[in-house]
C-alpha positions in Angstrom: -0.1 -0.1 0.1 1.5 3.2 -0.8 0.9 6.4 1.3 3.6 8.2 0.4 3.1 11.8 -0.8 5.1 12.8 -3.9 7.5 15.4 -4.4 6.4 17.7 -7.5 7.5 20.4 -9.8 4.0 21.8 -11.3 0.5 22.1 -10.8 -1.7 18.9 -10.5 -5.5 19.1 -10.8 -7.1 16.0 -10.1 -10.6 14.9 -11.0 -12.8 12.8 -9.4 -15.2 10.9 -12.1 -14.6 10.3 -15.5 -17.8 11.3 -17.3 -19.5 14.1 -18.4 -18.7 17.1 -16.2 -15.2 15.7 -14.9 -14.0 15.3 -18.2 -15.1 18.5 -19.9 -13.3 20.1 -17.0 -10.3 18.2 -17.3 -10.1 18.4 -21.7 -11.0 22.3 -21.5 -8.5 23.2 -18.7 -5.8 21.3 -20.8 -6.7 23.4 -23.5 -6.0 26.3 -21.6 -2.8 24.9 -20.7 0.0 22.6 -21.8 1.5 19.5 -19.9 4.7 21.3 -19.0 2.0 23.5 -17.0 -0.3 21.7 -15.7 -0.8 17.8 -15.1 -4.0 16.3 -15.0 -4.9 13.3 -13.5 -8.7 11.8 -13.2 -10.2 8.9 -11.3 -13.1 6.8 -12.8 -14.5 3.7 -10.8 -16.3 2.4 -13.6 -15.1 0.7 -17.1 -15.9 3.5 -19.4 -15.7 7.5 -19.5 -17.5 10.5 -21.1 -20.5 8.0 -22.1 -24.3 9.3 -22.6 -26.3 8.0 -20.1 -29.3 9.4 -21.4 -29.1 7.0 -24.5 -29.4 3.7 -22.0 -32.7 3.2 -22.9 -32.8 3.6 -26.6 -29.9 1.6 -26.7 -31.7 -1.3 -24.5 -34.9 -0.8 -26.8 -32.8 -1.4 -30.2 -33.3 2.1 -31.3 -29.0 2.7 -31.1 -27.0 -1.0 -32.5 -24.3 -0.7 -30.4 -22.8 0.2 -26.6 -19.7 2.5 -28.0 -22.0 4.6 -30.2 -23.0 5.9 -26.7 -19.0 6.7 -25.5 -17.9 10.3 -26.6 -14.5 10.0 -26.0 -12.1 6.7 -24.4 -9.8 6.5 -21.8 -7.1 6.2 -24.7 -8.6 9.4 -26.5 -8.2 11.4 -23.4 -4.7 10.0 -22.6 -3.6 10.7 -25.9 -4.6 14.4 -25.2 -2.4 14.5 -22.0 -5.0 13.3 -19.2 -3.9 10.7 -17.5 -7.4 8.7 -16.8 -7.2 5.6 -14.3 -10.0 4.1 -15.1 -11.6 1.0 -12.5 -9.9 3.4 -9.8 -12.2 4.8 -6.8 -11.5 7.6 -4.7 -12.6 6.5 -1.4 -11.3 9.4 0.7 -10.7 13.6 0.6 -8.5 14.9 2.6 -9.0 18.5 1.9 -6.9 20.1 4.7 -4.2 18.1 3.7 -4.6 18.4 -0.2 -4.8 14.7 -1.2 -7.1 12.3 -2.2 -7.0 8.5 -1.2 -7.8 5.6 -4.2 -8.3 2.1 -4.5 -7.2 0.3 -7.8 -10.7 -2.1 -7.8 -8.7 -4.8 -9.5 -6.0 -5.3 -7.5 -6.9 -3.3 -4.2 -3.8 -1.1 -4.1 -4.4 2.1 -2.3 -2.4 5.5 -2.7 -2.5 8.9 -1.8 -2.4 11.7 -4.9 -1.8 15.3 -3.7 -3.9 18.0 -5.7 -3.2 21.7 -6.1 -6.8 22.0 -7.6 -9.7 19.3 -7.4 -12.8 18.8 -9.4 -15.6 16.9 -7.8 -17.6 15.5 -10.3 -19.1 12.2 -8.6 -22.2 12.2 -10.6 -25.3 10.6 -9.3 -26.9 7.6 -7.8 -30.0 6.0 -8.4 -32.4 5.5 -5.7 -32.8 2.1 -4.6 -34.9 1.3 -2.0 -34.6 -1.2 1.0 -37.0 -3.7 0.1 -36.7 -7.4 0.5 -35.9 -9.1 -3.0 -34.7 -5.7 -4.5 -30.9 -7.2 -4.7 -32.7 -10.6 -6.4 -31.0 -11.3 -10.0 -33.4 -10.0 -12.5 -33.7 -6.5 -10.9 -31.8 -3.9 -12.7 -30.9 -0.4 -12.2 -30.0 2.1 -15.3 -27.6 4.5 -14.4 -24.2 2.9 -16.2 -23.3 1.7 -19.4 -22.4 -1.4 -16.8 -25.9 -1.2 -15.5 -27.2 -1.8 -19.5 -25.6 -4.2 -20.5 -26.4 -6.3 -17.6 -29.7 -5.4 -18.3 -29.6 -6.6 -22.2 -28.1 -9.8 -20.9 -30.6 -10.4 -18.6 -32.9 -9.4 -21.5 -31.7 -11.8 -24.0 -31.4 -14.6 -21.4 -34.9 -14.7 -19.8 -37.5 -16.9 -21.2 -40.3 -14.9 -19.9 -41.5 -11.6 -21.1 -43.3 -9.9 -18.5 -41.3 -6.9 -17.2 -42.3 -4.3 -14.3 -40.8 -1.4 -14.4 -41.0 0.4 -10.7 -41.3 4.6 -11.5 -42.6 6.7 -13.9 -39.9 9.4 -14.2 -38.0 9.8 -17.3 -36.0 6.8 -17.2 -39.0 4.7 -15.9 -40.7 6.0 -19.1 -38.3 5.9 -21.6 -37.3 1.9 -20.4 -40.9 1.2 -20.6 -41.1 2.1 -24.2 -37.3 0.3 -24.9 -39.1 -2.8 -23.2 -42.1 -2.2 -24.9 -40.2 -2.4 -28.4 -38.4 -5.1 -27.0 -41.4 -7.3 -27.2 -42.2 -7.5 -23.4 -45.8 -7.0 -21.5 -44.4 -3.9 -19.6 -46.6 -2.8 -16.6 -45.6 0.7 -14.9 -45.5 0.8 -11.1 -45.7 4.3 -10.0 -46.2 5.8 -6.3 -47.7 9.2 -7.7 -51.0 10.3 -9.1 -49.6 10.1 -12.3 -46.5 9.5 -14.3 -44.0 12.2 -14.8 -44.1 14.1 -11.2 -42.2 16.5 -13.1 -45.7 17.8 -14.8 -48.5 18.7 -12.9 -51.1 15.9 -12.7 -53.7 17.0 -15.5 -50.9 16.9 -17.8 -49.5 13.6 -16.7 -52.8 12.3 -17.2 -52.5 12.9 -20.9 -49.2 10.7 -20.6 -51.0 8.2 -18.6 -53.6 7.7 -21.5 -51.2 7.2 -23.8 -49.3 4.9 -22.3 -51.7 2.9 -21.5 -52.7 3.2 -25.4 -49.5 1.7 -26.3 -50.4 -1.3 -24.1 -48.6 -0.7 -20.9 -50.4 -1.2 -17.7 -50.1 1.8 -15.6 -50.9 1.3 -12.0 -50.7 4.8 -10.0 -51.1 5.5 -6.1 -49.2 2.1 -5.9 -46.4 1.5 -3.1 -43.7 -1.5 -3.7 -43.6 -3.4 -1.0 -41.7 -6.2 -2.0 -40.0 -8.2 -4.5 -40.9 -12.0 -4.8 -38.3 -14.8 -6.2 -38.3 -18.0 -7.4 -36.9 -21.5 -5.8 -33.8 -20.2 -7.9 -33.4 -16.2 -6.5 -34.5 -15.1 -9.6 -36.7 -12.1 -9.7 -40.8 -13.6 -10.1 -43.1 -10.8 -9.1 -43.0 -7.3 -7.6 -45.7 -6.6 -4.4 -47.2 -3.4 -3.7 -49.8 -3.1 -0.9 -53.2 -3.7 -2.9 -51.5 -6.4 -5.3 -48.7 -8.7 -6.9 -47.5 -8.2 -10.4 -46.1 -11.1 -12.2 -42.4 -10.4 -13.4 -39.2 -12.0 -15.5 -37.5 -9.2 -15.3 -37.7 -5.2 -13.2 -36.2 -2.1 -13.8 -35.9 0.4 -11.2 -36.8 4.1 -12.5 -37.3 5.4 -9.4 -34.5 8.6 -10.1 -31.4 9.6 -8.7 -29.9 11.2 -5.8 -26.7 13.1 -6.0 -23.5 11.0 -4.8 -21.9 13.1 -2.3 -21.1 10.6 0.0 -17.2 11.8 0.2 -17.8 15.3 0.1 -20.1 14.9 3.0 -17.6 13.2 4.6 -14.8 15.4 4.1 -17.3 18.7 5.4 -18.0 20.1 2.3 -21.2 22.2 2.0 -25.0 20.3 0.9 -27.9 21.8 0.0 -31.3 20.7 1.3 -31.5 18.4 -1.8 -28.2 16.4 -0.8 -25.7 18.3 -3.5 -22.6 20.1 -3.2 -23.4 23.9 -3.5 -20.9 26.3 -6.0 -20.7 29.5 -6.7 -20.9 31.0 -9.9 -17.6 29.7 -10.8 -18.9 25.8 -10.0 -16.3 26.5 -7.0 -17.5 24.8 -4.3 -18.9 27.2 -1.7 -15.7 28.1 0.9 -12.9 26.1 -1.0 -10.2 28.3 -3.2 -9.4 25.1 -5.2 -12.1 23.1 -5.2 -14.4 22.7 -8.0 -18.2 20.7 -8.8 -20.3 20.1 -11.4 -22.6 17.6 -13.0 -25.2 15.7 -11.4 -23.6 15.7 -7.4 -24.1 19.9 -7.5 -27.4 22.2 -6.3 -28.2 24.8 -9.0 -30.1 28.4 -8.9 -33.2 28.2 -10.4 -33.6 31.4 -12.5 -37.5 31.2 -12.4 -38.3 30.2 -8.8 -34.5 31.7 -6.8 -34.1 28.7 -5.1 -31.5 25.8 -5.3 -32.2 22.9 -7.0 -30.8 19.3 -8.0 -31.1 18.2 -11.7 -29.4 15.8 -13.1 -28.9 16.3 -16.7 -26.2 15.7 -19.1 -26.7 19.2 -20.9 -25.8 20.9 -17.5 -22.7 18.3 -16.4 -21.4 19.1 -19.9 -22.0 22.9 -19.3 -20.7 22.8 -15.7 -17.4 21.0 -16.9 -16.6 24.1 -19.4 -16.6 26.5 -17.0 -15.2 24.7 -14.3 -12.2 23.9 -17.0 -12.0 27.6 -17.8 -11.5 28.6 -14.7 -8.4 25.8 -13.3 -7.1 26.8 -16.6 -6.5 31.1 -15.7 -9.5 32.1 -17.6 -13.3 32.8 -16.0 -16.5 31.7 -16.8 -19.8 31.1 -15.3 -23.0 29.5 -14.9 -25.5 31.2 -13.9 -28.3 28.7 -13.5 -31.4 26.8 -15.3 -34.7 26.9 -15.9 -35.4 23.3 -15.4 -36.1 22.0 -19.1 -36.4 19.0 -20.1 -38.1 16.8 -23.1 -38.8 13.0 -23.4 -41.0 10.6 -25.3 -42.6 7.4 -24.9 -42.7 5.8 -28.5 -44.4 8.6 -30.6 -45.6 10.5 -27.8 -43.2 13.8 -26.7 -43.1 15.5 -23.2 -41.5 18.2 -22.2 -41.5 20.7 -19.6 -39.7 24.2 -18.7 -40.1 26.4 -15.5 -42.3 25.4 -12.8 -45.1 23.2 -11.9 -48.3 24.7 -10.2 -46.7 23.1 -6.4 -43.0 24.7 -7.3 -44.7 28.3 -7.5 -47.2 27.7 -4.7 -43.6 26.6 -3.0 -41.9 29.7 -4.2 -45.2 31.6 -2.6 -46.1 33.2 -6.4 -49.8 34.1 -7.2 -50.0 33.0 -10.4 -52.5 31.9 -13.5 -52.8 28.6 -15.5 -54.0 28.4 -18.5 -54.4 25.2 -21.4 -54.7 25.2 -24.5 -55.2 22.2 -27.4 -53.4 22.6 -31.0 -51.6 21.0 -33.7 -48.1 21.0 -34.9 -49.0 21.9 -38.2 -51.5 23.6 -39.7 -54.7 21.9 -39.6 -55.5 21.4 -43.3 -51.5 20.2 -44.1 -51.1 16.4 -44.1 -49.9 14.5 -40.2 -51.3 17.5 -38.6 -50.8 16.1 -34.7 -52.1 17.0 -31.7 -50.6 18.7 -28.5 -51.8 20.1 -25.5 -49.9 23.5 -24.2 -49.9 24.8 -20.3 -48.8 27.5 -19.5 -48.0 29.6 -15.8 -47.9 33.2 -15.7 -47.2 35.3 -12.5 -50.1 37.7 -11.5 -49.7 41.6 -11.5 -46.4 41.4 -13.5 -47.6 38.3 -16.1 -43.9 37.2 -16.2 -43.6 33.6 -17.5 -43.4 31.1 -15.2 -43.5 27.6 -16.7 -44.8 25.8 -19.9 -45.4 21.8 -20.0 -46.4 20.4 -23.3 -47.5 16.9 -24.2 -48.2 16.1 -27.6 -47.0 14.5 -31.0 -44.1 14.4 -33.6 -43.1 18.2 -33.2 -44.3 19.3 -29.6 -41.6 18.5 -27.6 -38.6 20.6 -29.0 -41.5 23.9 -29.2 -40.6 24.1 -25.2 -37.3 25.7 -26.2 -39.2 29.0 -26.8 -40.4 29.2 -23.5 -36.6 27.8 -22.2 -35.8 31.1 -23.9 -38.6 33.4 -22.4 -38.3 32.2 -19.4 -34.0 32.7 -19.1 -34.9 36.1 -20.4 -37.5 37.0 -17.7 -40.2 37.6 -20.3 -43.7 38.3 -19.7 -46.3 36.4 -21.5 -47.8 39.5 -23.3 -44.5 39.9 -24.7 -44.1 36.8 -25.9 -46.9 37.3 -28.0 -45.4 39.7 -30.4 -42.3 36.9 -30.8 -41.3 36.7 -34.5 -41.2 32.6 -34.5 -40.7 30.9 -38.0 -44.3 29.7 -40.0 -45.3 27.7 -42.7 -48.1 25.5 -42.9 -45.4 22.2 -42.6 -44.2 23.1 -39.2 -46.6 25.7 -37.4 -49.9 26.9 -37.7 -50.3 30.7 -38.2 -50.4 31.5 -34.4 -47.7 28.6 -32.9 -49.0 26.7 -29.9 -47.1 28.4 -27.6 -48.2 32.1 -28.7 -51.5 30.6 -28.7 -51.1 29.7 -24.9 -49.5 33.3 -24.0 -52.5 35.0 -25.4 -54.9 33.1 -23.3 -52.5 33.6 -20.4 -52.5 37.7 -21.3 -56.1 37.2 -21.0 -56.5 35.4 -17.9 -53.6 37.5 -16.1 -56.0 40.7 -17.0 -59.2 39.7 -15.5 -57.3 38.6 -12.5 -55.5 41.8 -12.1 -58.8 43.8 -12.8 
């Protein structure tokens, strides 16, 4: 066991975590400073670096044919760029006072201390895995890494039965339900909430519910899983709730994720109410001049509510990494915050949201109006015009846009980006009605659905105010 502290002649950056935020930070720092000025050592406990976790459901479902298509940059490619990336090596302790990290080689078991001048924490998030009888049985799968995805595919390929139960109906749960339907499974989704997609208001979640059932997926809402039953060979055979039992040959956990911050907490670094690391605008850990953090292990500022929140998305992680790398490399960059934009799909149904839900606005102490409109993705007379529902929240008195949710068919989801820009710039719904959006019958009605909702919101706000 090597616990010695080595002598060094140049600055060293140590990165904990070899995926989006960590390797984006390392790569950007390397662009800013060459190997003669900055040594970069990165630790990753898994088998893969810089991969797209968001793509795993589409790989499982067959839309992506090969695992390696999800890898943006291999360990060898990082090393060729002057980053000492050490795979299958887990950091087990942060010694903040001593400026060093303890790591363990997962293959050999060897441990060592590595000192740093600057530290980046990019430990990501871990799937929620409730403590239930049978939760660790063969055939029960979380889906967070490429290793997880491969293990699930291996199970699907060797399992004779065709019954799958997905526990949870958030983004991962809904996307995995689609993947399993595509593979010919009979799918049941067990959800503890009133409706699927808790990131939407329940009335919009109901539209997702109806569409999922239309695809042959059995939706079970308001259901708490109590245990998982196994066969004589130990493999999963059923999921049990307080009211019923659902046969299963494979179970997928889609309950969500939490920040992976056990190391940071043990080191005394500041955490927020959601368990994520707290940083300043430069992504520097608060109160620590030479430590940065980014990706799914941090909390970020919600620009609409003004509160910290935890959002695990690859888009944010890559931006965090770019900001951190620029600052570590001697430049200056900031990450101002988010408005909570996300988009997903289940088969042909597109689901999108940005800003606040009704309960978020209530929690923030805001007074608001909501409107909901039905429209189409194209001019009604144009072939294949698809229906969509848009819900919009606007603040009373000011008319400030607070949030938008969209559920619809082709062409619906990415319209949420219009609202995301409006939220970021602090626009009112009245200002939105004047937006000069692109129009032609194949792409939109004369009044885009977002603008139709904005017009209705203007009327609602005015009538309440006056």
